[in-house]
N, C-alpha and C positions, 0 to 999 in steps of 0.2 A: 255186801255193803247194800245199805238200801236206796231206796230211789230218791230220795229227797236228799241224803249226805253225795250220792253219784251228780245229781244234778248240779251242785255247787261245786264240786270236783272238777267237772266239764268245761264249769264257766272260768274257773281258775286256769284249765290247762288253754282254753283257745285265748284268754287275753295274754298269756305267757308266750303263745306261738304268733298271735295277730305284734304284738311287740318287737318278737324276735325275727318276722321276716320284714319289720318295717326297718329294723336296727340293719338286718343283712343289706337289705337296697339301698339305705343310706352309706355303707358301707363301699358298695358297687360305684357309686357317683363320686363320693368325696377320695375313696382310697384307691379303687380297682379290682385290682384281681384278689382269689381269695380261695383257699384250698376247702375242703370238705371239712375237717376239724376246726373250726374258728368259733368264737365266743358267741356273735349271732345264730349260728347253725345248730349250735350245742342248746341255745335256748328254742330256739321254733322246735326243735325237735325234742325236747326235754316236755315242752307243751302238749305236742301230739302224742307222744310215750303217755303224759297223764291219762289224756283223751280216753286212749286205744286200753289200758290197762283200769279204768274209770269203768268201760263198757262192759270189758269182760267179765271184771267182778261184780257188774249188776246182773249180768246175762246168768251166769254161775247162780248168783245168790235166789235171783227169779226161780231159774229152773228147780233148785234144791228145794226152795220153800213151798213152792206153787203159787200160783198167780190168784191173784182175787177179782170177781168178777167185775168189779171197776175196771181192771187193768186194761190197757191195750197192747196186746201181745201178739208176737207174729211166731207161730213155732217154725224151728230151723230143723230139723230131723228131731234130736230129743231134746232140743235145746228150748227155752222159752225165753225169747226178745221182746222187752219192751220195745215198742217203736221207735221213740228216740234214742235210744243205746244201739239198737242195731244201725241207724242212720251212722251215727260219731263213729261206731266200731269200724263200720266200711271206710267211712273217710279217711280214719287215721290207719287199719290196714292198707290204704292205698297210699297215705304218706310214707308210709314203711316201705311198700314196695318202692316206688318212687324215690324214696330217699336212697335205697339202693341202687337205684339206675344213680342217683346223682354222683354216688361214691365212685363207682364205675365209672361215671364221665369224666371225674376228675381225674381219676387214675389214669385212661389212657389219656387226656386232652390237657391235663393239669389244670391252669389257671382258667377260671371263667374269665373272658373277655366280656359277654355280653350277659344281662340278667334273664332273658327271655333263651333258654336251651330247652331239647324237650323235657327233662328231669323237670325243672324248674315249671314249665309249662302244667305235668301232671303232677306237682305239688301244689300248683295253686288252685287247681280244681277239685284235689282231696281236700284242701284246705274250705272252701267252700260247702263243702257236704257235710265234712266235722261241725262245721258252724250251723248250719241247718239242725242238725242233731242238737245241738244245743240249745237252740230256741224250744225246738218243740221239749225238750226234757224239762226248762225253766217254765214253759208254757203249764205242765203238772202242779206245777207250784204257787199257783195264782191265788188261791183261794187264802195266803196269808201276804201282807203287805213287803215281806222282805224279799217273797218269790215275786212278786210283782215287778219290783226292781230288779230282781236279776233275769225277768223276760225283757224288761226294758234294755240290760244291757247287753244280753243276749242277741235281742235285735237290731241296737248298734253297731257290735262286733259282725253280724251277718252282712249288713250293709257297708260298712268298711271293707269287709274282706272282698265283698263284690267289684270294689273299685279298683283292684290291682288283679284280681282272678280271671278277668277277662282283656282278652289285645287282640291288635292283627284285626284283619280284616275277612271276610267270607261274600265272594263275587262282588267285591266292592264295597259290601256294607261295614260300617266298624261295631265289631262285635261289644267292645264297652258299654256304647251306648245301650243296645239290649239287655247287657247285666247290669249295668246300673239302677238302670230304670225299672227292670223287673223284679233286682232286689229289693228296694224300696217300695216299691206295690206287692209285692211279697209281705213284706215285715207289716205295713199299712193294715193288710188282709188279717193276718194273722193276730196283729192287735186287736184291730177290732172285733173277729169272732171269739178274743177271748170275754167279751161280754163285760166286759168292766167299767164302763162309763167313759165319757169324754174327755176326762180331766188325766187318766190312765193312760190314754193314747199317746197324750204327747212325750211320756216318762221317754220312749227310745229317744227322743229329740233330746232332753236332756241329758241323757247317759252320752248321746253321740257327742255333745258338746265337750263331756269330760274325756272322753276316750280321742277325740280332736286334739284336746291341749294336752296328754300324754303323748299323743303321737307327733306332736309338734316339736315336744321339748326333749322326751329323751332319744330318739335314733342319732340328732347330730351330738348331743354331749358325750353320748357311750360310744361313738365313733370316735371323737377326739382321745377319748380316756384310755380307749382298745388301744387305739393306734400309738401313742406315746407308750403305753405299757410292754408293747411287741417292738417299741425301735422303729416304725414306719409313720412316713410323713402323707399329712394330706397332699393332692394333688394342688398343684397353683391355681387351678380355676375350681376348686372343690366351691363347690354351694353353700355348703353348711346350714342349710336349710331342710327341712325334713321335707326329701323328695316324695315321699310315701303319704304323708301327711297333706301335702299340696294335691294332690289325686284325690282325696275324699271329698264328697259331694256337701260345701257348707252349705248349702240350700236345704238340707235336709229336715234342720229342727222347723223352722218355719215351715215347709211343706206340710210336714207331719200333722203340725198345730191347726191349718188350714183343713187336711183331710179331715182332723178331728170334728170341728167345727163343720164339716159337710155329711161327715156319719153321723152325728147328732140330729142334723137338722132331717134327715131319711128319716132317723127312727119316727121324730117327730109327725112328720106325715107319713108315716107307715110305710112310706117304700118298701116293696120287696126288696131281701139282702141281695138278691142274685144283680137284680138292676141298680142298686146304691154302690155296690164293689165295683161292677163292670165300670161304670162312670167316675167314682173315686179312683179306680186304678188308672184309668185311661187320662185324668189329669197329672196324676201325683208323679208317676213314673216318668214321664217326658218332662214335667218341671225338675225332678232331682237331675236327671239327664242334661238339662239344657247346659249344665257346668262344662260339661263335656262337648256339646256341640259348638259351643263358643269360644272355648279355650283348647280341646282337645287336639290330636294331630289332623282330626279330619276339618279343623274350622275354617271355613271359607272355599270350603268346599263339599258342600252336603247338597244332596238332593231330597228331593219328598219322599223315594222310597224307604228310608230308614226313619225316619219322621214317622210315616204310616206305623211300618212295622214296630215301633216303640210303643205306639199309641196302643196296638191291637196285643202285643207280649204283655205291656203292664195292665193292660184291664184284664186278663186273662189270669195273669198270676196273683193279682190283687183277690179276684172272684176263689181263686184257689187256695190262696193263704187262709181267705174265711173257712174255705171249708176243711182245712186243715185243722184250723182251731175247732170249728163245731163236732168232727171226729174223734178228738182226744177229750171232749168235753165230759163228765160224770157226773152223776150226780151230787158225788161226794164234795167234789171241787165248786161247785157252782157257788157265786156271793153275788149279792146284790149289787145293782148300779148303782 
């Protein structure tokens, strides 16, 4: 399988994975207990399986044909793995491992009462790794218009995944703030580093709106249809509103548009990329996390320390995203602004 076809296959797999996870979350809220072999589980495992098989196919193809001088390759023993497909493949392997753990959990304990079990936490972190690999894979296709839209969609999926992949607290600090703000900042940095011009920077915002619409509509509808099909009733207090969709950062499209303006201004004034990315990330990340600060579990009980950490982490991750994009840039893929 070629790298180009592989990148699109990863995007399809990540879309199935995300919608399956959103459906599974809705099932827990509106119906309740589930077993391992449910339609939502099969959907997101199919998406993860597609990511894993695609990553393996691309690695084997690259190893057999040999890598070109422009490829960014990591050598793992006898194998030559493109960086993006190594990341997505490792995430898929983690998903398979924690999927087996989830099957064991259901075998021993039966139904899930809560969504946050040890196996589910592992699955969420593996999903975030997979989505990062998808972003890197589509980044390599940015020389073409379709590839740029694919990158926009991958960025939207990465941020969406972060909105549910991080939960709980460490030393009293909400991890969700760091995850959501940091993911937004990394996405901004990646798109800025792709050097596609300011208008393409708002692409992830437009893709995010489409993904948000799908996430708000599909899970409640699919839950009702599936419950009726297997003769289960919704809970009396079922919300029938996408619980995962409600957790997504609604302000992201506006914030990335403002970030695009900030990057454009920094280029006009010839501000060094490091300073520009640190500044943009320090503002964009906390702005995206503002929704969780105001309406999340820790709303009303927020100290200054989490805010400072979100600012620092977002600034660093925005610069890191820019560096990631710069690392993967090749002469063959450069495009005019």
